[in-house]
N, C-alpha and C positions, 0 to 999 in steps of 0.2 A: 334939533327938533323944534318945530315951530309951535309955540303955545297958542291954542285956540281960545281957551278960557282958564281962569283961575279964580277960585272962590273958597271962602272959609266953610268948613263943614259944621252942620248942626250937631248938637250934643248926642242925638240918637245915632247919627252916622259914625261919630267918634266912638261911641260905646260899642257899636257893631264891629268896628275894626279892632279895638282893644280886646274885646271878648274873643274874636276869631283868632287873633295872634296868641293870646294867653292859653286858649284851649288847644289849638293846633300845634303850637311851637314851644309853649312855656315861656313866651316872651312878654315882659311887662313894659309896655310903652306908657310913659307918663308925661306926655307933652302938654304944653300950655296952648299951642295953636296948631290946628290941623287945616291944611289947605289942599284942595283937590285941583290938580292941574290936568287939563285935557289938551291933547295934542292934535294938530290938524293932520299930521302925517302918520299917525299911529292909532291903533285901536286900544292901546293900553293907557290907562290913566295913572298918574303918580300922585302920591299924597306926601306933602311936605309936613314934617313934624318939627315944629319950632324952626322952620326954614330948611331943614335937611331932608333930602329925598330918601325916606326910610321905608315907605310902603308903596306897593304897586298892585293894581288890579290885573290878575291873570284870569281871563274868562269870567269876569265878575266876582272873582274870589280875592279878597285882600290878602296880601302876603308880603313878607319883608323883601326888600331889594337886597342886592349884594352888600351895599353900604349899610342897610338896616341890620342885616344879619351879623355884620362885623362890629357894629355899634352895640347891638343887643344880641349876643350869641344865643341861638336857640338850644333848648334842651331836648327837643323832640324833632322827628322828621329830618334827621341829618344822615347824609350818605358821605362816608369818608373815603377819599381816594389816595393812592400812593403817589410818591414823587414822580413816577414815570407818566402819570396821567395829567399832571399839573398844566403843562404847556398846551395840551389838547383841550382840556376843559376851559382854560382861561381864554382860549381863542374861539369858544363857542361850540366845540364838538359835543355830541351826545356822549353819555357816559356808558362805557362798556364794562361788563362783568370782570374781566381780568384786572382792571385798574382799581377795583373796589376792595378796601380792606375791612370795612365794617359798614353796616346799615342798621338803622333803627328797626327792630322787628315789628313795630306797630304800623309801619308804612304799608299802605294798600296800593294796588295798581290804580293809577289815576290821581293819587295824592300829589300835591305840590311838596317839593323837598328842597333843602339847601345842600350844596355839594361843598365839602370842606376838605382841605388837604391835611394829611395826618401829622406832619411835623409840628406845625404851629397852630393848627385848628382854624386857619383863615378861610373864610368862605370865598369860593371862586365863582360860583354860579348858582342859579336857581333853575329848577327843572320840574318836569312832571314824570313821576314814576310810571314805568310800563310793566313793572313786576312788583310783587310784594317784597318787603324788606328782608324777610327770611330766605328769599330766593335770589337775592342780588349778588352775593359773593359766588363766584364760579369761574369757569374756564372760557365761556364764549357767549356772545350776544349782547345786544343793547338793552339797557334797563332803565335809563333816564333820558328823556328828551330835553335838551337844553332850551330854556326860554329867555334867559338873561344871564350875562356873564361880565366879568371884569373887562373893561375896555369897550363895551358896546355903547351905543348912543344913550341908552337909559343910564348906564353907569356914569357917563361923562356929563350928564345933564346938570346944569347949575343955573340959578336965576341971576 
């Protein structure tokens, strides 16, 4: 990923990110430095928190990256998948109902969510829900569009 620009964020932008993650995910980011990285070849911007790629903007909404969610495990907006779904989700597949074992009932269609595996709770992907959390467990149908996953360019990004 080619970096177009990189700059430190002002305190009001930092507060917006911290508030959004605290309210939406129950995540308390407490970094000393926040830098926004804009890419020449992507419409997503990354936020480095103390040098680590922990936050990304998805359609102008700040949300944790896979690394961010594994560093600061969210308490809300989590979709849990079984071991049979791990390889698919890790390779960027959308999440289907049969692979889901649990979903936060507060999730609404259109919300950003983290997808975690059930055995160890490791986050595999970030996606956008296409169904409400209480409708996610079932027999058929896609319920989360994958946006970012383990092993993609964003996950592999380093300065």
